[in-house]
N, C-alpha and C positions, 0 to 999 in steps of 0.2 A: 505494500501501500504506499502509497508517496502522501510525498509530505504532508501536501495541501490536504491528500486527503483525510487523514489524523487530523487536522484543524479542523478539517469544518464537523468532523463525528463529535470533537471536542464542544465547539463553537453548541451542536446543538447537547449535546450533553449537559450542558453549562443554561443553557436552557430550559430545554424541562426539568431542573433542579432549580431556579430561581421560581418554576412555573410553580412544581411543587412546594416549595418552603411561602407563595402567598394563596393558595391555597389551605395550610393550615394554621397559616396567622391567623387567618382574614376570620377563623373557624369556621366555616363552610365544613371541612375535614371532618366524617364524622368518627374516622380509625385516629384521630393524626398519629398514633403511636407507631403502630405501624405503619402507617404513612413515613412517616417520620426512618425508620429502619430501610423502610424501600431507597428514602435520597441516597441514605450513608452506604447501603451496595450502587447507587449511582456514583459517590463521590470517590469509590473504589477503584471502577471504571476508570474514574478521570483519572484518576494519581495514577494508573496503570499506563492507561495513553499520553499522560505526561513524559512519563521516561523513555515509552519508546519516542517520542521524539526527540530528547532530549541526547537519547542512542544516535539516531542518523544523522542528525546537525552536525555529530561528527563527524561525517562522510561526505561535509559540501567539500566546495569550493572556497576560500580564505570570505570573496565577496557576498554570495548564498549563506554562509556562512554568518556573518555580521543580522544582515539581513532576518533570518532564524532567531538567533540568538533575540532581538528585540522583540521578536511574535511569542518567543519561545515564554519572555519577563510577561509578555500579558495573559498567556494561559496558567502562565504557574501563581499573576495576581489573582485572576477569576478563579482556584481553588483553593486560595486560602481566606474566602472572602466566603466563596459555598461551602467550605470547611464549619468557620465561623460562625455562618447561618447556621447549619445544623446543627451545629452541638446547641445553642441560649435553642433550635425547636426539641429538643431534644428534651433537654434543664427543661422547656416551657409547659413539653407532654407530661411529663414525669410527671412534674407538679402543681400541673389544672386535676392529674388523675385524685393525685395526694386528695384536692383541695375538696378535689365532686366525688372521693370514699367517706371525708370527712359531714358535706352538706348531707349528705341521704346515701349511700347509695352502703353505707353496712345496717344492718337491722338492730333496733335499739340493745338489741341485748350484749352486741358484739362492747368486749371490755375497750378502755381505753391501751391494757398493754395488746391487745391484740390490733386494735390500731399503728401504734407506734411497730409493729411486728411487723403488720403489710410497706410501711415507708422503707425499714432497713427489706424489706425482701427488694420493692421496687431500686433504689440504690443499688444493690446489687447487683441485682438485673445490668441496669447501667452502667455498672464497672467492668462487667463481664464482655458488654459489647464495647468500649470500651477499649480492654485487653484484644480485643481479638482483631478492632481499628486498629494500635500499636503495633501487636506481633506481624498483621497483610503488611504495614508500613515498614517496617523491620526487612520483611523477609525480599521488599522490595528492590528496598535498598542494598540487599546482601548482594542481591542479584544481579545488580546496577555495577556497585565495588568489582563482583567478581565477570564480568564484563572489562572494564575499565582494565581491572592483571592480567587478564589476555591479552588486550588489544597492544597493551605498553610492552606484558612478550610479545610478542611479533615484531612487535617495531625495534627489542633490541636485535631479532634472529635478523630480521630483511637487515640491519648496523651489517652487523655481523658478516651476513653474505658477501657483501655493497666492500668487505672488507677483505670478502678473503677476495672478490675480484680483483682488485687491485693492488692484489700483493702475484697473486696468480699475473698479473699483467706484465707486473714490474718482472718478474720470473720470464716470462717469452719476453721482452724485448731484452734480458741480459740472453735470455740463448740464443738469440738470432742477433747480437753484437759477438759474439763467439762464434758462429757460423763463415757471418761474412770473414771475422778476423785470421780463421783455419782457411779460409777460402785462397785468400789473399797469400796465406802462405804457401798453399800450395804449389801456385801459378808462380811465385819467385822460386821452390824445389823446383820446380823443375823447369826454368828460366836458366837458372846454376847447371842441374844435369846435361839439359842443350849444349851448353857450352865447355861445360869438360868435355860432350864425346866431340866438339869438333877438335880439339882439343889435342886430342887421343891418336884423331884419325890424321891431323898436322903434322904430329911425332911423329906416323908412323910413314906415312910419305914421305917427309924429309928422309925418313932412316934408309927407305925402296931407293929414293931417287938417289941418293948416296951412295949406295953399294952398282946402281948401274954405273954410276962412273966413275 
């Protein structure tokens, strides 16, 4: 999926979260707690998409990277805004449920101790949901860290390969230089043997001529 498609998907998701929050805040939601939980799930999807955009930006050219870094900053701001709003909506939904129970949702025979226990259960439920969200965020961070480490190792490996190629190129140049020197030396030795041969032939010729005379 292209970065443009991911951006469009995140913008649609952000708009959906805003609409859901507006419905919860206006009191039109019949099940505010469940609706807030659904918004939290959408928020997790938004965060995962945001991490994917961040990863893909690293593969861009420098000019495009600067443009998408600005866009990523805007998307990150949308996520932070939505996260705070969902937290506030979750707290409000829990308070409303407590008040609703206190006003008439509890039977007359329910004691104050049972009411406090009900509040503690709601708080524990909220803490559990928050822990699950934090675990998901930490898992996404760990995946991002592992990916960054892998890319760093690949870059180091590419650097070592480049160094090895430079060494091989240097060795090849040295070999070529040695071969040229050997070729020149062989040519020089060839001429020397030719001159020696001519000298020997000249001596033989002088000896033959002197004997004939």
